PAROLO-854770 format. One line per 5 residues: their letters; for each residue x, y, z of N, C-alpha, C. Coordinates in steps of 0.02 Angstrom, whole numbers, plus 50000, padded with zeros to 5 digits. Layout:
<marbas>
A = X/Y/Z/X/Y/Z/X/Y/Z  ...
</marbas>
This chain:
<marbas>
MSIPI = 50042/49940/50000/50000/50000/50000/50044/50062/50000  50024/50114/49962/50059/50177/49963/50008/50232/49973  50018/50288/49942/49974/50346/49951/49945/50364/49883  49879/50379/49878/49849/50393/49813/49869/50461/49786  49870/50466/49719/49880/50530/49685/49813/50553/49658
VDDLT = 49795/50615/49673/49732/50644/49650/49749/50703/49605  49725/50701/49543/49742/50756/49496/49681/50799/49479  49627/50790/49516/49566/50830/49506/49553/50868/49570  49557/50935/49566/49548/50976/49627/49478/50970/49656  49428/50961/49614/49360/50952/49639/49355/50888/49681
VARAT = 49385/50836/49656/49387/50773/49694/49426/50781/49758  49483/50815/49755/49524/50826/49814/49486/50864/49868  49451/50916/49848/49412/50955/49896/49357/50912/49928  49328/50868/49890/49272/50827/49914/49294/50767/49955  49358/50751/49953/49382/50691/49988/49432/50710/50042
VLRRA = 49496/50708/50025/49548/50717/50076/49549/50786/50106  49527/50837/50068/49527/50905/50094/49460/50925/50125  49417/50877/50132/49351/50890/50163/49349/50853/50230  49349/50891/50283/49346/50860/50349/49275/50840/50366  49269/50787/50405/49203/50767/50429/49177/50820/50478
PLDED = 49112/50832/50480/49085/50880/50528/49102/50861/50599  49113/50911/50641/49130/50899/50711/49066/50887/50752  49026/50839/50729/48965/50823/50766/48983/50786/50831  48944/50800/50882/48955/50766/50945/48924/50696/50942  48963/50646/50960/48939/50578/50962/48896/50570/51025
AATTG = 48833/50550/51016/48786/50547/51072/48810/50498/51126  48836/50441/51104/48858/50390/51152/48917/50416/51193  48966/50448/51158/49024/50475/51194/49002/50530/51242  48958/50575/51217/48935/50630/51260/48900/50604/51322  48857/50554/51314/48822/50526/51371/48869/50494/51421
AVAAI = 48918/50456/51396/48966/50423/51440/49008/50474/51478  49030/50526/51443/49071/50577/51475/49031/50617/51526  48969/50634/51510/48927/50670/51557/48917/50630/51621  48910/50564/51615/48901/50522/51674/48965/50521/51716  49024/50519/51682/49087/50520/51718/49095/50586/51757
IAAVR = 49079/50641/51723/49085/50706/51756/49039/50710/51817  48977/50686/51809/48929/50687/51865/48955/50645/51923  48985/50588/51908/49011/50545/51961/49067/50579/52000  49112/50611/51963/49168/50645/51996/49142/50703/52039  49094/50741/52013/49067/50796/52052/49032/50771/52115
ADGDA = 49000/50713/52111/48963/50688/52168/49008/50652/52219  49056/50613/52195/49093/50568/52239/49167/50582/52243  49192/50631/52206/49260/50653/52213/49312/50598/52205  49357/50593/52254/49413/50546/52250/49390/50474/52243  49336/50456/52276/49311/50387/52271/49292/50372/52198
ALRAL = 49262/50419/52165/49244/50409/52095/49307/50404/52052  49357/50444/52066/49419/50440/52027/49451/50371/52033  49452/50343/52093/49481/50277/52102/49440/50223/52066  49374/50228/52072/49331/50179/52040/49337/50183/51964  49340/50244/51938/49345/50252/51865/49413/50230/51839
SARFD = 49466/50241/51879/49532/50217/51859/49533/50141/51857  49502/50109/51906/49499/50036/51905/49460/50011/51845  49408/50048/51826/49366/50027/51770/49401/50037/51703  49432/50095/51693/49459/50111/51627/49534/50097/51620  49572/50102/51675/49644/50093/51671/49667/50026/51699
GVAPA = 49621/49991/51731/49639/49926/51759/49678/49930/51823  49680/49987/51855/49715/49995/51918/49685/50053/51956  49676/50044/52022/49653/50098/52065/49712/50122/52106  49741/50179/52091/49802/50201/52125/49790/50211/52200  49836/50186/52240/49830/50195/52313/49834/50268/52331
LLEVP = 49879/50304/52298/49887/50376/52307/49871/50411/52242  49823/50457/52243/49807/50494/52182/49864/50542/52165  49893/50574/52215/49948/50620/52202/50014/50583/52206  50057/50595/52157/50121/50561/52154/50172/50599/52195  50204/50567/52245/50254/50602/52286/50312/50627/52243
RDLWQ = 50339/50683/52262/50391/50716/52222/50456/50675/52218  50470/50635/52269/50532/50597/52265/50530/50546/52208  50469/50525/52188/50463/50479/52132/50476/50514/52065  50464/50580/52062/50480/50617/52001/50556/50615/51990  50593/50632/52044/50666/50634/52038/50693/50564/52025
AAVDA = 50663/50514/52055/50686/50446/52042/50677/50428/51968  50623/50453/51939/50612/50441/51867/50665/50476/51825  50684/50536/51845/50738/50571/51809/50804/50533/51816  50818/50510/51876/50881/50474/51887/50885/50410/51847  50827/50380/51833/50826/50316/51796/50827/50325/51720
LPADL = 50823/50387/51697/50823/50399/51624/50890/50380/51593  50890/50351/51534/50953/50346/51496/50982/50416/51486  51047/50421/51488/51080/50486/51485/51061/50527/51424  51054/50493/51366/51039/50530/51305/50967/50556/51306  50921/50518/51335/50852/50541/51340/50846/50599/51390
HAALE = 50882/50594/51445/50884/50649/51495/50908/50713/51461  50962/50708/51423/50988/50767/51389/50938/50794/51337  50904/50749/51302/50856/50771/51251/50798/50808/51283  50772/50782/51339/50716/50816/51372/50738/50884/51400  50799/50887/51427/50823/50952/51452/50831/51002/51395
LAVAE = 50854/50979/51337/50860/51024/51280/50791/51049/51258  50743/51004/51256/50675/51025/51237/50648/51077/51284  50657/51067/51349/50634/51117/51398/50668/51184/51386  50732/51184/51375/50769/51246/51365/50747/51282/51302  50737/51245/51247/50716/51276/51185/50645/51305/51190
LQRFH = 50601/51268/51222/50532/51294/51232/50533/51357/51274  50573/51356/51327/50575/51415/51369/50604/51475/51332  50657/51464/51294/50688/51519/51257/50640/51550/51207  50602/51508/51173/50553/51533/51124/50498/51572/51158  50467/51543/51209/50408/51574/51239/50424/51636/51280
ERQAR = 50485/51643/51302/50504/51705/51337/50502/51765/51291  50503/51754/51225/50499/51809/51177/50426/51831/51165  50377/51792/51189/50308/51804/51171/50271/51853/51216  50292/51860/51276/50250/51889/51328/50229/51961/51314  50164/51973/51320/50139/52042/51321/50152/52072/51390
NSWVD = 50157/52139/51393/50171/52172/51456/50113/52217/51477  50111/52229/51542/50065/52280/51567/50088/52348/51542  50040/52394/51535/50058/52462/51514/50007/52512/51540  50029/52572/51550/49985/52628/51570/50004/52688/51528  49953/52720/51497/49964/52779/51456/49936/52839/51493
FSVEG = 49982/52883/51517/49961/52943/51553/49953/53002/51505  49901/53042/51516/49890/53101/51475/49858/53155/51519  49841/53211/51488/49809/53264/51527/49740/53244/51550  49712/53190/51522/49646/53166/51542/49649/53110/51594  49709/53094/51618/49716/53041/51667/49757/52983/51639
ARGQL = 49733/52922/51650/49772/52864/51629/49726/52808/51606  49751/52772/51557/49719/52710/51534/49773/52659/51521  49756/52595/51530/49806/52544/51517/49779/52475/51531  49826/52428/51543/49806/52360/51557/49856/52327/51604  49830/52284/51646/49871/52239/51686/49871/52171/51653
VVPLE = 49929/52141/51642/49934/52073/51617/49952/52029/51676  49906/51985/51694/49911/51947/51757/49910/51872/51741  49957/51834/51768/49956/51761/51757/49897/51729/51793  49873/51673/51766/49823/51634/51800/49853/51604/51863  49810/51591/51912/49834/51563/51975/49854/51490/51969
RVGVY = 49810/51449/51938/49823/51377/51936/49800/51350/51869  49843/51311/51837/49830/51282/51771/49836/51207/51775  49791/51172/51741/49795/51100/51736/49820/51078/51668  49864/51030/51666/49891/51002/51604/49873/50928/51601  49840/50909/51547/49825/50838/51538/49877/50807/51492
VPGGA = 49904/50750/51513/49955/50715/51474/49931/50644/51459  49919/50627/51396/49896/50560/51380/49946/50507/51403  49919/50447/51418/49962/50391/51437/49953/50335/51387  49928/50278/51411/49914/50223/51366/49977/50193/51336  49971/50168/51274/50026/50133/51242/50084/50180/51226
APLPS = 50071/50244/51217/50124/50291/51198/50119/50354/51241  50147/50352/51303/50147/50412/51344/50184/50469/51309  50162/50530/51320/50188/50587/51282/50219/50639/51329  50282/50629/51349/50314/50680/51390/50320/50746/51354  50325/50744/51288/50330/50807/51250/50267/50850/51259
SLIHA = 50209/50819/51264/50147/50858/51274/50148/50894/51341  50176/50862/51392/50182/50896/51456/50227/50957/51450  50285/50948/51419/50332/51003/51412/50301/51060/51371  50266/51043/51317/50240/51093/51271/50180/51131/51299  50150/51106/51352/50096/51144/51386/50123/51178/51448
AIPAR = 50166/51144/51485/50188/51170/51550/50237/51228/51543  50282/51225/51494/50332/51279/51488/50300/51346/51472  50254/51352/51423/50222/51418/51413/50185/51442/51476  50155/51396/51513/50121/51416/51575/50171/51441/51627  50227/51406/51632/50277/51427/51680/50307/51494/51661
VAGVR = 50321/51505/51597/50348/51569/51574/50296/51625/51588  50233/51608/51582/50180/51658/51594/50177/51679/51667  50207/51640/51712/50206/51657/51783/50151/51624/51822  50120/51572/51795/50067/51536/51831/50094/51512/51898  50056/51523/51951/50079/51507/52018/50086/51431/52029
EIVVC = 50037/51393/52004/50037/51321/52016/50016/51284/51953  50057/51237/51931/50042/51196/51872/50030/51124/51895  49970/51100/51880/49948/51033/51901/49945/50988/51840  49973/50928/51845/49973/50880/51790/49931/50819/51809  49889/50797/51763/49854/50733/51770/49873/50688/51712
SPPQR = 49890/50625/51728/49908/50577/51677/49887/50508/51701  49864/50464/51657/49836/50400/51678/49887/50356/51714  49864/50317/51764/49908/50269/51796/49922/50209/51751  49983/50183/51755/50001/50123/51718/49981/50061/51759  49962/50008/51725/49939/49948/51760/49992/49919/51806
DSGLP = 50055/49922/51786/50107/49888/51824/50129/49926/51886  50118/49992/51886/50144/50033/51941/50091/50073/51978  50034/50084/51947/49985/50129/51976/50004/50202/51973  50058/50216/51935/50083/50284/51927/50081/50304/51854  50083/50369/51839/50094/50389/51770/50159/50360/51744
AAVVL = 50166/50356/51678/50227/50330/51648/50288/50365/51676  50342/50327/51687/50402/50356/51718/50429/50415/51678  50426/50411/51611/50452/50465/51570/50410/50528/51578  50346/50521/51593/50303/50579/51607/50322/50610/51674  50335/50569/51724/50357/50595/51789/50423/50631/51782
AAAQL = 50468/50604/51742/50532/50637/51732/50523/50704/51698  50479/50707/51648/50466/50770/51613/50435/50821/51661  50393/50798/51707/50363/50843/51756/50417/50876/51799  50465/50836/51820/50520/50863/51860/50561/50912/51820  50578/50895/51759/50621/50939/51719/50585/51002/51697
AGVDR = 50520/50999/51688/50482/51058/51666/50461/51103/51723  50472/51081/51785/50458/51123/51842/50385/51130/51860  50345/51078/51849/50275/51082/51870/50271/51072/51945  50212/51082/51974/50206/51083/52047/50175/51021/52077  50125/50991/52042/50093/50932/52069/50075/50885/52012
VFAVG = 50078/50819/52025/50061/50769/51975/50012/50720/52007  49959/50703/51969/49909/50656/51992/49903/50598/51943  49895/50538/51972/49886/50478/51932/49812/50470/51915  49789/50514/51872/49718/50514/51852/49716/50527/51777  49678/50487/51740/49674/50496/51668/49603/50504/51643
GAQAI = 49596/50512/51578/49531/50513/51545/49487/50571/51563  49423/50563/51548/49374/50616/51561/49370/50632/51635  49383/50582/51678/49380/50595/51750/49434/50643/51773  49491/50644/51739/49544/50692/51756/49521/50763/51739  49489/50771/51682/49464/50837/51662/49412/50861/51712
AAMAY = 49366/50816/51732/49315/50835/51781/49347/50855/51847  49397/50816/51869/49429/50831/51933/49462/50899/51932  49498/50915/51878/49530/50981/51874/49480/51037/51866  49424/51023/51833/49374/51076/51823/49336/51093/51886  49321/51043/51927/49277/51054/51985/49312/51043/52052
GTASV = 49369/51008/52051/49405/50995/52112/49378/50936/52151  49423/50901/52186/49404/50848/52233/49445/50860/52296  49440/50814/52345/49479/50822/52406/49554/50821/52391  49574/50783/52340/49645/50778/52323/49666/50824/52267  49626/50828/52214/49644/50866/52154/49615/50936/52159
PRVDK = 49657/50987/52155/49632/51055/52161/49597/51078/52097  49548/51121/52106/49515/51152/52049/49563/51201/52015  49566/51199/51949/49611/51243/51912/49571/51297/51876  49607/51346/51850/49575/51400/51813/49570/51386/51739  49616/51344/51713/49617/51328/51642/49650/51260/51632
IAGPG = 49626/51224/51581/49653/51158/51566/49682/51159/51496  49742/51131/51489/49775/51126/51424/49797/51054/51412  49809/51037/51350/49836/50972/51333/49790/50931/51290  49818/50885/51250/49779/50843/51204/49750/50782/51239  49711/50744/51202/49683/50682/51229/49639/50648/51178
NRFVI = 49611/50591/51197/49566/50554/51152/49497/50587/51151  49450/50555/51117/49385/50587/51107/49348/50596/51173  49360/50553/51223/49327/50561/51288/49355/50622/51325  49420/50631/51321/49452/50689/51352/49428/50753/51318  49426/50754/51252/49405/50814/51216/49332/50830/51231
QAKRL = 49289/50779/51233/49219/50791/51249/49211/50816/51320  49252/50790/51366/49249/50816/51434/49269/50889/51437  49321/50908/51399/49341/50978/51397/49285/51022/51371  49249/50996/51320/49193/51033/51292/49138/51043/51345  49124/50990/51383/49068/50993/51431/49083/51036/51493
VYGAV = 49146/51040/51513/49162/51079/51573/49179/51151/51557  49183/51168/51492/49200/51237/51474/49150/51285/51504  49174/51338/51533/49132/51386/51568/49145/51382/51643  49147/51320/51669/49167/51311/51738/49243/51320/51744  49277/51311/51688/49350/51317/51686/49369/51338/51615
GIESL = 49424/51371/51608/49448/51390/51541/49476/51329/51505  49467/51327/51440/49493/51273/51398/49536/51304/51344  49597/51279/51337/49642/51310/51287/49623/51292/51216  49599/51230/51204/49579/51210/51137/49545/51143/51141  49515/51123/51085/49484/51056/51079/49518/51021/51021
PGPTE = 49580/50998/51031/49619/50972/50974/49590/50908/50946  49586/50906/50880/49564/50846/50845/49624/50807/50819  49613/50760/50773/49669/50722/50745/49722/50767/50714  49784/50749/50724/49839/50790/50699/49843/50788/50623  49872/50840/50594/49871/50846/50521/49932/50885/50496
TLVIA = 49957/50864/50439/50011/50899/50405/49993/50907/50331  50005/50966/50305/49997/50979/50234/50064/51005/50209  50091/50970/50159/50156/50987/50130/50145/51019/50061  50177/51075/50049/50180/51105/49982/50252/51097/49958  50260/51062/49902/50327/51049/49876/50331/51063/49802
DAAAE = 50389/51087/49781/50399/51099/49709/50444/51044/49680  50461/51051/49617/50498/50998/49582/50567/50985/49611  50594/51034/49648/50661/51026/49675/50663/50990/49741  50605/50975/49770/50603/50942/49835/50632/50872/49830  50661/50850/49885/50690/50783/49889/50634/50733/49907
PRYVA = 50617/50685/49863/50562/50639/49876/50569/50601/49942  50630/50583/49961/50639/50546/50024/50616/50587/50083  50632/50652/50083/50611/50695/50138/50536/50704/50139  50507/50715/50081/50435/50726/50078/50399/50664/50105  50419/50605/50082/50388/50543/50104/50397/50533/50179
ADLLA = 50456/50547/50203/50469/50538/50275/50425/50584/50316  50416/50646/50293/50374/50693/50331/50301/50671/50331  50276/50646/50275/50208/50622/50272/50198/50562/50318  50245/50516/50317/50240/50456/50359/50246/50473/50433  50288/50522/50450/50295/50541/50520/50228/50565/50548
QAEHV = 50190/50600/50508/50124/50623/50531/50074/50567/50530  50075/50526/50477/50027/50472/50471/50034/50420/50525  50091/50417/50558/50103/50369/50612/50054/50379/50670  50029/50441/50679/49980/50454/50731/49913/50424/50713  49874/50408/50763/49807/50380/50751/49762/50434/50720
EASAI = 49727/50417/50667/49679/50459/50634/49710/50523/50606  49773/50522/50591/49807/50581/50565/49791/50592/50492  49801/50653/50468/49797/50666/50396/49865/50691/50373  49885/50668/50314/49950/50686/50285/49940/50696/50210  49948/50759/50188/49930/50777/50119/49988/50816/50087
LLTDS = 50004/50798/50025/50054/50835/49986/50019/50871/49929  50034/50935/49922/50013/50975/49864/50075/50991/49823  50074/50973/49759/50131/50987/49717/50109/51000/49645  50148/51041/49610/50135/51054/49539/50180/51012/49495  50215/50963/49524/50263/50922/49487/50240/50850/49484
PPLAR = 50215/50826/49427/50197/50755/49421/50255/50708/49435  50316/50723/49411/50372/50677/49427/50384/50672/49503  50380/50728/49538/50388/50725/49611/50332/50684/49642  50271/50694/49619/50215/50656/49646/50227/50581/49640  50248/50559/49582/50260/50488/49572/50319/50463/49614
AVQAE = 50371/50503/49619/50429/50483/49658/50412/50478/49732  50371/50525/49757/50351/50523/49827/50306/50463/49840  50261/50449/49794/50217/50391/49802/50258/50327/49808  50308/50319/49765/50350/50259/49768/50391/50258/49832  50415/50316/49853/50457/50320/49913/50416/50304/49976
VGRQL = 50353/50327/49978/50310/50311/50035/50303/50235/50042  50291/50202/49985/50286/50129/49987/50349/50096/50013  50408/50119/49991/50471/50090/50013/50482/50103/50088  50469/50164/50110/50481/50180/50181/50431/50145/50226  50371/50135/50203/50322/50097/50243/50349/50028/50259
EALPE = 50379/49996/50210/50404/49928/50220/50461/49926/50270  50496/49982/50279/50553/49983/50324/50533/50001/50396  50471/50023/50407/50449/50042/50474/50433/49981/50516  50439/49986/50582/50414/49933/50625/50340/49920/50611  50317/49859/50625/50250/49838/50605/50196/49884/50633
TSARA = 50201/49903/50697/50148/49944/50727/50144/50012/50693  50201/50044/50683/50202/50109/50650/50179/50104/50578  50201/50051/50543/50181/50043/50473/50106/50033/50466  50078/49994/50511/50006/49982/50508/49966/50046/50521  49987/50084/50571/49953/50147/50587/49959/50196/50529
AADAL = 50019/50202/50501/50030/50250/50447/49991/50230/50384  49992/50166/50367/49956/50143/50307/49881/50155/50315  49855/50143/50374/49783/50155/50386/49767/50229/50378  49809/50273/50407/49796/50345/50402/49800/50369/50330  49850/50345/50294/49858/50367/50224/49800/50343/50181
SRRGA = 49772/50286/50196/49716/50261/50156/49652/50301/50168  49646/50330/50227/49585/50366/50243/49592/50441/50239  49650/50468/50258/49657/50541/50261/49724/50563/50232  49745/50528/50180/49808/50547/50149/49801/50550/50074  49842/50592/50041/49840/50596/49968/49897/50641/49944
IVLVP = 49916/50630/49882/49958/50677/49845/49912/50711/49795  49906/50776/49801/49860/50815/49758/49901/50855/49708  49890/50842/49644/49923/50880/49591/49885/50945/49579  49920/51000/49581/49890/51066/49571/49921/51097/49508  49885/51144/49476/49912/51174/49414/49973/51217/49427
DLEAA = 49977/51248/49486/50034/51290/49503/50035/51300/49579  50088/51331/49603/50094/51340/49675/50045/51391/49703  50022/51438/49662/49970/51484/49685/49907/51445/49704  49889/51396/49663/49832/51353/49679/49845/51313/49743  49907/51292/49753/49924/51255/49813/49912/51297/49876
FALAN = 49934/51360/49874/49925/51403/49932/49851/51420/49943  49814/51427/49889/49742/51439/49896/49708/51381/49931  49726/51320/49910/49698/51260/49942/49720/51255/50015  49783/51271/50028/49808/51266/50096/49772/51315/50142  49761/51376/50119/49725/51425/50160/49653/51405/50170
EYGPE = 49624/51374/50121/49555/51349/50127/49552/51293/50178  49602/51250/50178/49604/51193/50223/49624/51213/50294  49669/51260/50301/49692/51282/50367/49724/51227/50408  49781/51200/50386/49810/51142/50421/49842/51160/50487  49847/51110/50529/49885/51118/50591/49958/51133/50576
HLCLL = 49988/51092/50533/50057/51102/50513/50060/51113/50437  50092/51167/50417/50102/51181/50346/50177/51179/50332  50199/51131/50291/50270/51122/50278/50286/51145/50207  50332/51192/50200/50350/51219/50135/50417/51191/50112  50414/51138/50073/50475/51109/50045/50485/51137/49975
LTDPW = 50505/51200/49975/50511/51239/49914/50582/51264/49905  50599/51282/49844/50666/51308/49830/50681/51370/49872  50631/51415/49879/50638/51475/49920/50576/51482/49963  50572/51445/50018/50511/51446/50058/50495/51513/50089  50546/51552/50107/50534/51617/50139/50497/51665/50092
ASVGK = 50507/51656/50027/50473/51701/49980/50398/51690/49980  50375/51635/50007/50304/51618/50006/50269/51627/50073  50305/51649/50124/50274/51656/50190/50215/51703/50188  50220/51756/50149/50165/51805/50145/50102/51778/50115  50105/51720/50083/50045/51690/50053/50005/51650/50104
VRNAG = 50033/51638/50163/50000/51596/50213/49952/51638/50254  49890/51616/50258/49840/51650/50299/49814/51606/50355  49809/51541/50343/49780/51495/50393/49825/51435/50403  49857/51431/50461/49898/51374/50479/49915/51380/50553  49923/51323/50586/49945/51325/50655/50019/51342/50660
GVFLG = 50059/51309/50619/50131/51323/50616/50156/51313/50546  50205/51353/50526/50235/51348/50459/50307/51326/50467  50326/51274/50429/50393/51245/50433/50426/51257/50366  50481/51294/50367/50511/51322/50307/50574/51285/50286  50568/51243/50235/50626/51211/50206/50636/51140/50231
EQSFE = 50679/51103/50196/50688/51032/50209/50724/51019/50274  50761/51067/50301/50796/51058/50364/50755/51083/50424  50697/51109/50410/50654/51137/50463/50587/51100/50461  50590/51035/50474/50531/50993/50464/50490/50987/50528  50429/50962/50519/50379/50964/50572/50397/50923/50633
VLGDY = 50433/50868/50625/50451/50827/50683/50494/50867/50732  50537/50911/50708/50575/50954/50754/50527/50997/50795  50473/51020/50764/50423/51058/50800/50387/51017/50852  50380/50952/50841/50348/50908/50890/50387/50907/50955  50451/50918/50952/50493/50907/51011/50534/50967/51033
CAGPS = 50575/50994/50991/50629/51038/51015/50635/51105/50980  50594/51121/50930/50606/51182/50892/50593/51246/50932  50547/51243/50979/50533/51302/51020/50460/51316/51031  50420/51326/50977/50348/51338/50987/50314/51276/51015  50260/51287/51053/50221/51231/51077/50193/51191/51018
HIMPT = 50194/51125/51024/50166/51084/50970/50090/51075/50977  50060/51105/51027/49987/51103/51034/49959/51158/50990  49937/51140/50930/49917/51188/50879/49846/51175/50856  49813/51225/50826/49743/51217/50806/49735/51166/50750  49685/51124/50756/49670/51072/50707/49600/51081/50679
EGTAR = 49582/51037/50632/49513/51036/50605/49493/51103/50574  49540/51140/50547/49524/51204/50515/49517/51262/50562  49525/51251/50628/49518/51306/50675/49576/51356/50671  49627/51340/50630/49681/51389/50619/49655/51452/50586  49595/51452/50560/49568/51513/50531/49554/51566/50585
YASPV = 49550/51545/50649/49538/51594/50702/49579/51580/50765  49612/51522/50770/49646/51503/50831/49722/51503/50822  49758/51501/50878/49831/51503/50878/49859/51443/50915  49922/51428/50906/49954/51376/50948/49953/51398/51021  49959/51350/51065/49966/51366/51136/50026/51412/51145
NVDDF = 50016/51465/51184/50069/51513/51195/50061/51546/51263  50106/51590/51280/50106/51621/51346/50040/51656/51360  50010/51688/51310/49948/51724/51322/49890/51679/51342  49895/51614/51327/49842/51567/51349/49840/51562/51425  49893/51580/51458/49897/51571/51531/49901/51637/51568
RKVIS = 49882/51690/51534/49877/51755/51565/49810/51786/51548  49790/51834/51588/49729/51872/51573/49745/51946/51577  49705/51986/51543/49714/52058/51540/49660/52092/51581  49681/52135/51626/49635/52176/51665/49642/52248/51642  49588/52277/51619/49590/52346/51595/49596/52396/51653
LVGLN = 49632/52450/51641/49640/52504/51690/49610/52568/51662  49567/52600/51700/49537/52664/51680/49543/52712/51739  49581/52765/51731/49589/52814/51784/49584/52885/51756  49523/52904/51735/49513/52968/51700/49498/53025/51749  49509/53086/51725/49497/53145/51768/49442/53189/51739
RAALA = 49436/53250/51766/49381/53295/51746/49385/53315/51673  49445/53323/51647/49453/53341/51577/49424/53287/51532  49436/53225/51548/49408/53170/51510/49332/53168/51516  49307/53179/51576/49235/53180/51586/49201/53232/51543  49230/53292/51541/49200/53345/51501/49200/53328/51426
RIGPA = 49250/53290/51403/49255/53275/51332/49212/53215/51312  49213/53161/51351/49178/53100/51330/49113/53087/51366  49102/53124/51422/49042/53112/51462/48977/53122/51423  48969/53179/51387/48906/53189/51349/48893/53133/51299  48945/53107/51267/48935/53053/51219/48912/52990/51255
ARRIA = 48942/52975/51313/48921/52916/51351/48848/52922/51372  48829/52982/51395/48759/52992/51416/48712/52982/51358  48729/53009/51300/48684/53004/51242/48675/52932/51219  48730/52894/51218/48725/52824/51198/48683/52785/51248  48692/52800/51313/48651/52766/51364/48577/52780/51353
EAEGL = 48560/52842/51337/48490/52859/51325/48463/52821/51264  48504/52815/51212/48483/52779/51152/48470/52706/51167  48505/52678/51216/48496/52609/51235/48441/52599/51286  48410/52654/51308/48357/52649/51358/48382/52635/51427  48445/52649/51441/48475/52636/51506/48483/52703/51542
FAHAA = 48428/52726/51570/48426/52794/51596/48463/52803/51662  48471/52748/51700/48513/52754/51760/48586/52764/51741  48606/52731/51686/48673/52744/51661/48681/52818/51643  48633/52844/51606/48636/52914/51586/48637/52960/51646  48598/52942/51697/48595/52984/51757/48662/52984/51794
AVQAR = 48698/52928/51794/48763/52926/51827/48812/52973/51793  48807/52978/51726/48849/53026/51690/48828/53097/51706  48763/53109/51702/48736/53177/51712/48752/53204/51781  48752/53159/51832/48767/53181/51900/48836/53212/51903  48884/53181/51868/48952/53209/51868/48955/53272/51827
LTHEG = 48921/53273/51769/48923/53333/51728/48890/53392/51763  48835/53379/51796/48801/53434/51833/48845/53459/51889  48877/53412/51924/48922/53432/51979/48980/53474/51953  49005/53454/51895/49059/53492/51865/49037/53561/51844  48975/53563/51821/48950/53628/51799/48941/53676/51856
</marbas>
């Protein structure tokens, strides 16, 4: 099996470039609502019962003692320890450049401005299961830490053999400088962080990816707690010209397709490149371990394609219409095309700046908008973990200038007590 080539843009739009509607699955919604209700009613007891039901283990301690975090770091292979430390450093260096600042503008009319204040407590969800993701912890926790969040709480599913989150997740928690870790997974973890239990504190905002139950739980608790995003299946769209190296293009498509339910799409105006990439995908699939090959082949058959376009202008038009999570420009001069991008979570420029580096160590958070939400949403960043408080400190000069307008608008809206509050000051001034 390889990847299909589509040379009809109408067909491409109707198939691989057409996402399924984000309809809520009634069965999933009902199951998640019941889990949330149980956690709200029974707290820690519900968390233990649900862990036994879904994870096959009821942890004796919901909160993981800190000495076990350091033990997990000490047990890391030296090269993995160094890699995680590098990822933490690169994420911190990038996000320290993002922060907005408080400001006050003084004038003869007084002062106006804003306070930029970090959230008090943030929850980070880290998937476990067959493939624990320490990178997801780092990519959510570091922007929160740079933002100045007072307390960062992590929830991750317990492993059957230990009753604890995966050791590599505990190690990442220590290296990323989070404050508390709980052996709680799934929708019940989202409910616990949203509403609080005797053990798990209520947070102000929840970040991090998860399966459909986790995402549905985030949707249902929104309002009681802030939600950074509702990430769907991961996706990469590659735009490549005739000069692109087929091996690299194929490798980038397969790296994305390895994820469950991922989409991996190439747009190119070069039929020879399309054929070369198709053949290369087949060859590289055969070289992958069986589990990865099976996952990638399944994803490519359902949400993968090589789309032939008449020119690169058409490719960028399609890309902006699609709004991919990751947009990879394997072009002779990728920087010349940056201005054509309108909708994307992240743009990766050139063959040496590929998306897998962004998954781990490039600097920006890899938690990026999916399912076309890049048309209005941004990757996780420092501003997700801060709030803005407006400052208004006006004087009599400002009142004399803007007060009559405020009074008139209030009268037009039928809010006469508002108008009277303005008039009382104006009359007093007079």
